[in-house]
MOPAC internal coordinates of N, CA, C and O (Angstrom, degrees):
PM7 1SCF
backbone

  N    0.0000 0     0.00 0     0.00 0    0    0    0
  C    1.4487 1     0.00 0     0.00 0    1    0    0
  C    1.5258 1   108.40 1     0.00 0    2    1    0
  O    1.2310 1   119.95 1   -44.11 1    3    2    1
  N    1.3342 1   117.70 1   135.89 1    3    2    1
  C    1.4619 1   119.67 1   179.40 1    5    3    2
  C    1.5287 1   111.46 1   -68.06 1    6    5    3
  O    1.2310 1   121.21 1   -25.36 1    7    6    5
  N    1.3171 1   115.30 1   154.64 1    7    6    5
  C    1.4645 1   120.70 1   179.10 1    9    7    6
  C    1.5250 1   108.99 1   -69.23 1   10    9    7
  O    1.2310 1   120.27 1   -46.30 1   11   10    9
  N    1.3117 1   117.08 1   133.70 1   11   10    9
  C    1.4635 1   122.24 1   179.78 1   13   11   10
  C    1.5212 1   109.96 1   -79.56 1   14   13   11
  O    1.2310 1   120.46 1   -26.72 1   15   14   13
  N    1.3333 1   116.73 1   153.28 1   15   14   13
  C    1.4552 1   121.41 1  -179.80 1   17   15   14
  C    1.5204 1   112.59 1   -71.56 1   18   17   15
  O    1.2310 1   120.26 1   150.33 1   19   18   17
  N    1.3189 1   117.10 1   -29.67 1   19   18   17
  C    1.4605 1   120.44 1  -179.87 1   21   19   18
  C    1.5120 1   109.83 1   -92.51 1   22   21   19
  O    1.2310 1   121.08 1   -34.47 1   23   22   21
  N    1.3127 1   115.54 1   145.53 1   23   22   21
  C    1.4505 1   121.44 1   174.35 1   25   23   22
  C    1.5097 1   109.22 1  -107.51 1   26   25   23
  O    1.2310 1   119.86 1    23.34 1   27   26   25
  N    1.3289 1   117.86 1  -156.66 1   27   26   25
  C    1.4568 1   120.47 1   178.83 1   29   27   26
  C    1.5307 1   111.44 1   -56.31 1   30   29   27
  O    1.2310 1   120.69 1   -36.96 1   31   30   29
  N    1.3084 1   116.28 1   143.04 1   31   30   29
  C    1.4622 1   122.70 1  -178.24 1   33   31   30
  C    1.5212 1   108.49 1   -90.87 1   34   33   31
  O    1.2310 1   120.88 1   -58.20 1   35   34   33
  N    1.3319 1   115.93 1   121.80 1   35   34   33
  C    1.4621 1   121.20 1   178.54 1   37   35   34
  C    1.5172 1   109.65 1   -79.92 1   38   37   35
  O    1.2310 1   120.88 1   -36.10 1   39   38   37
  N    1.3036 1   115.92 1   143.90 1   39   38   37
  C    1.4579 1   120.68 1   176.90 1   41   39   38
  C    1.5218 1   107.27 1   -85.28 1   42   41   39
  O    1.2310 1   120.13 1   -63.08 1   43   42   41
  N    1.3092 1   117.35 1   116.92 1   43   42   41
  C    1.4552 1   122.39 1  -176.70 1   45   43   42
  C    1.5295 1   108.31 1  -131.61 1   46   45   43
  O    1.2310 1   120.76 1   -20.25 1   47   46   45
  N    1.3037 1   116.15 1   159.75 1   47   46   45
  C    1.4661 1   120.29 1   179.90 1   49   47   46
  C    1.5334 1   108.65 1   -68.84 1   50   49   47
  O    1.2310 1   119.93 1   -64.14 1   51   50   49
  N    1.3326 1   117.75 1   115.86 1   51   50   49
  C    1.4618 1   120.92 1  -172.94 1   53   51   50
  C    1.5300 1   113.99 1   -87.22 1   54   53   51
  O    1.2310 1   121.85 1   -17.99 1   55   54   53
  N    1.3101 1   114.07 1   162.01 1   55   54   53
  C    1.4574 1   123.81 1   167.88 1   57   55   54
  C    1.5219 1   104.86 1  -112.30 1   58   57   55
  O    1.2310 1   120.10 1   -51.96 1   59   58   57
  N    1.3043 1   117.41 1   128.04 1   59   58   57
  C    1.4534 1   120.23 1  -174.14 1   61   59   58
  C    1.5302 1   110.87 1   -81.10 1   62   61   59
  O    1.2310 1   121.30 1   -50.33 1   63   62   61
  N    1.3270 1   115.12 1   129.67 1   63   62   61
  C    1.4592 1   122.81 1   174.88 1   65   63   62
  C    1.5227 1   108.45 1  -128.29 1   66   65   63
  O    1.2310 1   120.88 1   -31.60 1   67   66   65
  N    1.3015 1   115.92 1   148.40 1   67   66   65
  C    1.4625 1   120.30 1   172.67 1   69   67   66
  C    1.5149 1   107.47 1  -114.63 1   70   69   67
  O    1.2310 1   120.83 1   -55.80 1   71   70   69
  N    1.3152 1   116.02 1   124.20 1   71   70   69
  C    1.4627 1   120.62 1   178.50 1   73   71   70
  C    1.5174 1   109.15 1  -134.48 1   74   73   71
  O    1.2310 1   121.12 1   -26.59 1   75   74   73
  N    1.3069 1   115.46 1   153.41 1   75   74   73
  C    1.4531 1   121.08 1   173.84 1   77   75   74
  C    1.5156 1   107.03 1  -107.22 1   78   77   75
  O    1.2310 1   121.01 1   -51.67 1   79   78   77
  N    1.3316 1   115.67 1   128.33 1   79   78   77
  C    1.4545 1   121.17 1   179.18 1   81   79   78
  C    1.5206 1   109.28 1  -110.66 1   82   81   79
  O    1.2310 1   120.55 1   -35.04 1   83   82   81
  N    1.3175 1   116.56 1   144.96 1   83   82   81
  C    1.4609 1   117.95 1   171.59 1   85   83   82
  C    1.5320 1   109.28 1   -61.44 1   86   85   83
  O    1.2310 1   120.30 1   -31.86 1   87   86   85
  N    1.3170 1   117.02 1   148.14 1   87   86   85
  C    1.4706 1   121.63 1  -176.06 1   89   87   86
  C    1.5229 1   111.66 1   -56.60 1   90   89   87
  O    1.2310 1   119.74 1   139.20 1   91   90   89
  N    1.3372 1   118.10 1   -40.80 1   91   90   89
  C    1.4634 1   119.05 1  -178.37 1   93   91   90
  C    1.5205 1   111.73 1   -67.71 1   94   93   91
  O    1.2310 1   119.83 1   145.92 1   95   94   93
  N    1.3272 1   117.93 1   -34.08 1   95   94   93
  C    1.4602 1   120.69 1   176.30 1   97   95   94
  C    1.5374 1   109.95 1   -67.66 1   98   97   95
  O    1.2310 1   120.18 1   139.71 1   99   98   97
  N    1.3202 1   117.27 1   -40.29 1   99   98   97
  C    1.4645 1   120.85 1   177.78 1  101   99   98
  C    1.5235 1   110.57 1   -62.12 1  102  101   99
  O    1.2310 1   120.34 1   136.99 1  103  102  101
  N    1.3403 1   116.96 1   -43.01 1  103  102  101
  C    1.4710 1   119.92 1   178.01 1  105  103  102
  C    1.5283 1   110.56 1   -60.89 1  106  105  103
  O    1.2310 1   120.36 1   139.01 1  107  106  105
  N    1.3325 1   116.91 1   -40.99 1  107  106  105
  C    1.4686 1   120.36 1   177.63 1  109  107  106
  C    1.5216 1   111.07 1   -64.56 1  110  109  107
  O    1.2310 1   120.15 1   141.28 1  111  110  109
  N    1.3187 1   117.32 1   -38.72 1  111  110  109
  C    1.4627 1   121.60 1   178.54 1  113  111  110
  C    1.5325 1   110.63 1   -64.02 1  114  113  111
  O    1.2310 1   120.76 1   137.62 1  115  114  113
  N    1.3197 1   116.16 1   -42.38 1  115  114  113
  C    1.4713 1   120.59 1   177.31 1  117  115  114
  C    1.5279 1   109.80 1   -63.32 1  118  117  115
  O    1.2310 1   120.20 1   135.91 1  119  118  117
  N    1.3353 1   117.21 1   -44.09 1  119  118  117
  C    1.4640 1   120.84 1   179.56 1  121  119  118
  C    1.5290 1   110.90 1   -63.86 1  122  121  119
  O    1.2310 1   120.35 1   140.69 1  123  122  121
  N    1.3264 1   116.93 1   -39.31 1  123  122  121
  C    1.4637 1   120.36 1   178.32 1  125  123  122
  C    1.5242 1   110.07 1   -64.65 1  126  125  123
  O    1.2310 1   120.33 1   137.74 1  127  126  125
  N    1.3286 1   116.98 1   -42.26 1  127  126  125
  C    1.4700 1   120.45 1   178.53 1  129  127  126
  C    1.5200 1   110.56 1   -61.02 1  130  129  127
  O    1.2310 1   120.25 1   140.03 1  131  130  129
  N    1.3107 1   117.13 1   -39.97 1  131  130  129
  C    1.4686 1   120.44 1   177.99 1  133  131  130
  C    1.5241 1   110.75 1   -64.93 1  134  133  131
  O    1.2310 1   120.28 1   136.25 1  135  134  133
  N    1.3344 1   117.07 1   -43.75 1  135  134  133
  C    1.4682 1   120.83 1   179.55 1  137  135  134
  C    1.5253 1   110.71 1   -64.42 1  138  137  135
  O    1.2310 1   120.55 1   138.12 1  139  138  137
  N    1.3170 1   116.55 1   -41.88 1  139  138  137
  C    1.4678 1   120.75 1   179.46 1  141  139  138
  C    1.5247 1   110.66 1   -66.12 1  142  141  139
  O    1.2310 1   120.47 1   141.92 1  143  142  141
  N    1.3184 1   116.70 1   -38.08 1  143  142  141
  C    1.4665 1   120.86 1   177.41 1  145  143  142
  C    1.5274 1   110.78 1   -61.93 1  146  145  143
  O    1.2310 1   120.80 1   137.81 1  147  146  145
  N    1.3374 1   116.08 1   -42.19 1  147  146  145
  C    1.4698 1   119.55 1   177.99 1  149  147  146
  C    1.5257 1   110.56 1   -65.86 1  150  149  147
  O    1.2310 1   120.26 1   139.77 1  151  150  149
  N    1.3338 1   117.11 1   -40.23 1  151  150  149
  C    1.4641 1   120.71 1  -176.36 1  153  151  150
  C    1.5181 1   112.80 1   -71.46 1  154  153  151
  O    1.2310 1   120.27 1   140.60 1  155  154  153
  N    1.3289 1   117.10 1   -39.40 1  155  154  153
  C    1.4699 1   120.62 1  -174.73 1  157  155  154
  C    1.5207 1   113.07 1   -99.09 1  158  157  155
  O    1.2310 1   119.99 1   164.16 1  159  158  157
  N    1.3309 1   117.62 1   -15.84 1  159  158  157
  C    1.4564 1   120.59 1  -176.01 1  161  159  158
  C    1.5200 1   112.50 1    74.39 1  162  161  159
  O    1.2310 1   120.39 1  -168.77 1  163  162  161
  N    1.3135 1   116.86 1    11.23 1  163  162  161
  C    1.4662 1   123.18 1  -178.93 1  165  163  162
  C    1.5271 1   107.72 1  -114.05 1  166  165  163
  O    1.2310 1   120.12 1   -56.84 1  167  166  165
  N    1.3489 1   117.37 1   123.16 1  167  166  165
  C    1.4556 1   120.04 1   176.42 1  169  167  166
  C    1.5223 1   109.06 1   -64.50 1  170  169  167
  O    1.2310 1   120.69 1   -51.31 1  171  170  169
  N    1.3201 1   116.28 1   128.69 1  171  170  169
  C    1.4576 1   121.62 1  -177.63 1  173  171  170
  C    1.5206 1   109.07 1  -125.45 1  174  173  171
  O    1.2310 1   120.97 1   -52.59 1  175  174  173
  N    1.3067 1   115.75 1   127.41 1  175  174  173
  C    1.4561 1   120.92 1   173.93 1  177  175  174
  C    1.5275 1   108.17 1   -77.03 1  178  177  175
  O    1.2310 1   119.61 1   -42.50 1  179  178  177
  N    1.3259 1   118.35 1   137.50 1  179  178  177
  C    1.4649 1   120.38 1   179.94 1  181  179  178
  C    1.5270 1   113.39 1   -54.76 1  182  181  179
  O    1.2310 1   120.26 1   145.21 1  183  182  181
  N    1.3232 1   117.11 1   -34.79 1  183  182  181
  C    1.4680 1   119.68 1  -179.29 1  185  183  182
  C    1.5321 1   111.87 1   -65.12 1  186  185  183
  O    1.2310 1   120.35 1   153.48 1  187  186  185
  N    1.3345 1   116.94 1   -26.52 1  187  186  185
  C    1.4677 1   120.74 1   179.31 1  189  187  186
  C    1.5258 1   112.38 1   -73.93 1  190  189  187
  O    1.2310 1   120.10 1   168.12 1  191  190  189
  N    1.3253 1   117.42 1   -11.88 1  191  190  189
  C    1.4648 1   121.04 1  -178.62 1  193  191  190
  C    1.5219 1   113.25 1   -83.40 1  194  193  191
  O    1.2310 1   120.39 1   156.06 1  195  194  193
  N    1.3195 1   116.86 1   -23.94 1  195  194  193
  C    1.4595 1   120.35 1  -172.21 1  197  195  194
  C    1.5215 1   111.79 1   -59.84 1  198  197  195
  O    1.2310 1   119.81 1   130.58 1  199  198  197
  N    1.3227 1   117.96 1   -49.42 1  199  198  197
  C    1.4658 1   120.44 1  -177.38 1  201  199  198
  C    1.5320 1   112.53 1   -63.28 1  202  201  199
  O    1.2310 1   118.62 1   130.87 1  203  202  201
  N    1.3527 1   120.24 1   -49.13 1  203  202  201
  C    1.4558 1   118.00 1   178.83 1  205  203  202
  C    1.5282 1   113.16 1   -64.85 1  206  205  203
  O    1.2310 1   120.25 1   147.84 1  207  206  205
  N    1.3243 1   117.12 1   -32.16 1  207  206  205
  C    1.4652 1   119.66 1   177.58 1  209  207  206
  C    1.5269 1   110.67 1   -66.89 1  210  209  207
  O    1.2310 1   120.69 1   136.01 1  211  210  209
  N    1.3268 1   116.29 1   -43.99 1  211  210  209
  C    1.4620 1   119.66 1   177.31 1  213  211  210
  C    1.5265 1   111.08 1   -63.69 1  214  213  211
  O    1.2310 1   120.53 1   137.30 1  215  214  213
  N    1.3242 1   116.60 1   -42.70 1  215  214  213
  C    1.4667 1   120.22 1   179.60 1  217  215  214
  C    1.5197 1   110.67 1   -61.47 1  218  217  215
  O    1.2310 1   120.40 1   136.48 1  219  218  217
  N    1.3271 1   116.83 1   -43.52 1  219  218  217
  C    1.4679 1   120.66 1   179.58 1  221  219  218
  C    1.5237 1   110.79 1   -65.09 1  222  221  219
  O    1.2310 1   120.68 1   138.56 1  223  222  221
  N    1.3225 1   116.30 1   -41.44 1  223  222  221
  C    1.4594 1   120.46 1   177.90 1  225  223  222
  C    1.5289 1   110.62 1   -60.68 1  226  225  223
  O    1.2310 1   120.37 1   131.16 1  227  226  225
  N    1.3271 1   116.90 1   -48.84 1  227  226  225
  C    1.4673 1   120.38 1  -179.14 1  229  227  226
  C    1.5232 1   111.62 1   -63.38 1  230  229  227
  O    1.2310 1   120.19 1   140.69 1  231  230  229
  N    1.3261 1   117.24 1   -39.31 1  231  230  229
  C    1.4579 1   121.00 1  -179.95 1  233  231  230
  C    1.5250 1   111.91 1   -66.69 1  234  233  231
  O    1.2310 1   120.29 1   151.75 1  235  234  233
  N    1.3363 1   117.06 1   -28.25 1  235  234  233
  C    1.4554 1   119.66 1  -176.97 1  237  235  234
  C    1.5272 1   113.12 1   -94.68 1  238  237  235
  O    1.2310 1   119.95 1   178.80 1  239  238  237
  N    1.3140 1   117.70 1    -1.20 1  239  238  237
  C    1.4633 1   121.75 1  -178.35 1  241  239  238
  C    1.5280 1   109.64 1   -90.05 1  242  241  239
  O    1.2310 1   120.70 1   -78.26 1  243  242  241
  N    1.3328 1   116.26 1   101.74 1  243  242  241
  C    1.4695 1   120.25 1  -176.89 1  245  243  242
  C    1.5246 1   112.17 1   -62.03 1  246  245  243
  O    1.2310 1   120.47 1   142.22 1  247  246  245
  N    1.3159 1   116.72 1   -37.78 1  247  246  245
  C    1.4658 1   119.80 1   178.99 1  249  247  246
  C    1.5189 1   111.64 1   -61.27 1  250  249  247
  O    1.2310 1   120.71 1   139.38 1  251  250  249
  N    1.3245 1   116.25 1   -40.62 1  251  250  249
  C    1.4612 1   120.51 1   178.72 1  253  251  250
  C    1.5220 1   110.82 1   -66.56 1  254  253  251
  O    1.2310 1   120.72 1   136.02 1  255  254  253
  N    1.3392 1   116.22 1   -43.98 1  255  254  253
  C    1.4704 1   119.31 1   178.76 1  257  255  254
  C    1.5170 1   110.71 1   -61.28 1  258  257  255
  O    1.2310 1   120.30 1   138.95 1  259  258  257
  N    1.3262 1   117.04 1   -41.05 1  259  258  257
  C    1.4649 1   120.38 1   178.80 1  261  259  258
  C    1.5234 1   111.44 1   -64.21 1  262  261  259
  O    1.2310 1   120.85 1   139.54 1  263  262  261
  N    1.3140 1   115.98 1   -40.46 1  263  262  261
  C    1.4651 1   120.18 1  -179.43 1  265  263  262
  C    1.5252 1   111.60 1   -66.99 1  266  265  263
  O    1.2310 1   119.78 1   149.75 1  267  266  265
  N    1.3194 1   118.03 1   -30.25 1  267  266  265
  C    1.4631 1   121.31 1  -179.40 1  269  267  266
  C    1.5154 1   112.76 1   -83.67 1  270  269  267
  O    1.2310 1   120.56 1   160.13 1  271  270  269
  N    1.3317 1   116.53 1   -19.87 1  271  270  269
  C    1.4527 1   120.83 1  -178.34 1  273  271  270
  C    1.5295 1   108.31 1   -74.27 1  274  273  271
  O    1.2310 1   120.40 1   -46.49 1  275  274  273
  N    1.3353 1   116.84 1   133.51 1  275  274  273
  C    1.4646 1   118.54 1   177.90 1  277  275  274
  C    1.5266 1   110.27 1   -62.08 1  278  277  275
  O    1.2310 1   120.95 1   -37.80 1  279  278  277
  N    1.3209 1   115.78 1   142.20 1  279  278  277
  C    1.4588 1   119.15 1   178.73 1  281  279  278
  C    1.5241 1   109.40 1   -70.14 1  282  281  279
  O    1.2310 1   119.44 1   -23.95 1  283  282  281
  N    1.3467 1   118.67 1   156.05 1  283  282  281
  C    1.4722 1   121.08 1  -178.94 1  285  283  282
  C    1.5295 1   112.42 1   -56.30 1  286  285  283
  O    1.2310 1   119.99 1   146.04 1  287  286  285
  N    1.3138 1   117.63 1   -33.96 1  287  286  285
  C    1.4730 1   120.79 1   179.62 1  289  287  286
  C    1.5174 1   111.78 1   -64.95 1  290  289  287
  O    1.2310 1   120.59 1   139.07 1  291  290  289
  N    1.3354 1   116.49 1   -40.93 1  291  290  289
  C    1.4665 1   119.25 1  -173.96 1  293  291  290
  C    1.5222 1   112.97 1   -81.30 1  294  293  291
  O    1.2310 1   119.65 1   166.99 1  295  294  293
  N    1.3393 1   118.27 1   -13.01 1  295  294  293
  C    1.4700 1   119.85 1  -178.02 1  297  295  294
  C    1.5087 1   112.74 1   -69.27 1  298  297  295
  O    1.2310 1   120.20 1   120.89 1  299  298  297
  N    1.3112 1   117.22 1   -59.11 1  299  298  297
  C    1.4480 1   119.40 1  -172.38 1  301  299  298
  C    1.5083 1   114.35 1  -107.25 1  302  301  299
  O    1.2310 1   120.17 1   162.15 1  303  302  301
  N    1.2856 1   117.29 1   -17.85 1  303  302  301
  C    1.4619 1   118.38 1  -175.51 1  305  303  302
  C    1.5144 1   110.48 1   -99.65 1  306  305  303
  O    1.2310 1   121.38 1   -53.98 1  307  306  305
  N    1.2875 1   114.96 1   126.02 1  307  306  305
  C    1.4514 1   120.55 1   174.73 1  309  307  306
  C    1.5118 1   107.05 1  -111.07 1  310  309  307
  O    1.2310 1   120.62 1   -25.43 1  311  310  309
  N    1.2997 1   116.42 1   154.57 1  311  310  309
  C    1.4594 1   120.03 1   179.32 1  313  311  310
  C    1.5105 1   109.51 1   -60.34 1  314  313  311
  O    1.2310 1   120.94 1   -49.07 1  315  314  313
  N    1.3070 1   115.81 1   130.93 1  315  314  313
  C    1.4617 1   120.97 1   177.97 1  317  315  314
  C    1.5258 1   108.60 1   -86.09 1  318  317  315
  O    1.2310 1   120.80 1   -41.70 1  319  318  317
  N    1.3333 1   116.07 1   138.30 1  319  318  317
  C    1.4707 1   118.21 1   178.23 1  321  319  318
  C    1.5160 1   109.78 1   -67.01 1  322  321  319
  O    1.2310 1   121.54 1   -33.17 1  323  322  321
  N    1.3124 1   114.66 1   146.83 1  323  322  321
  C    1.4713 1   119.66 1   178.22 1  325  323  322
  C    1.5192 1   109.22 1   -68.56 1  326  325  323
  O    1.2310 1   121.20 1   -40.44 1  327  326  325
  N    1.3518 1   115.31 1   139.56 1  327  326  325
  C    1.4563 1   120.25 1   179.01 1  329  327  326
  C    1.5177 1   110.12 1  -104.05 1  330  329  327
  O    1.2310 1   121.43 1   -37.36 1  331  330  329
  N    1.3274 1   114.88 1   142.64 1  331  330  329
  C    1.4601 1   118.77 1   176.44 1  333  331  330
  C    1.5265 1   108.36 1   -81.01 1  334  333  331
  O    1.2310 1   119.46 1   -46.58 1  335  334  333
  N    1.3295 1   118.63 1   133.42 1  335  334  333
  C    1.4740 1   120.16 1   179.31 1  337  335  334
  C    1.4808 1   113.77 1   -70.16 1  338  337  335
  O    1.2310 1   120.10 1   180.00 1  339  338  337

């Protein structure tokens, strides 16, 4: 079996969200939780996978990282006040 992208799930203070998933995505999430449980020996609830999967996705999205990075103009240059002649 190939190595999964997620490792052990850390217990962290959650923020509650309600989402509706398509049935096929939910089945895949359940299957992934089962595979991860076999690989790590740690029982994992499918709902606990959503946050680490989203975090991993966001961390690996170069476009998102670029969009969040301050532009070179905004880093060091601040608007200069207008001077009276």
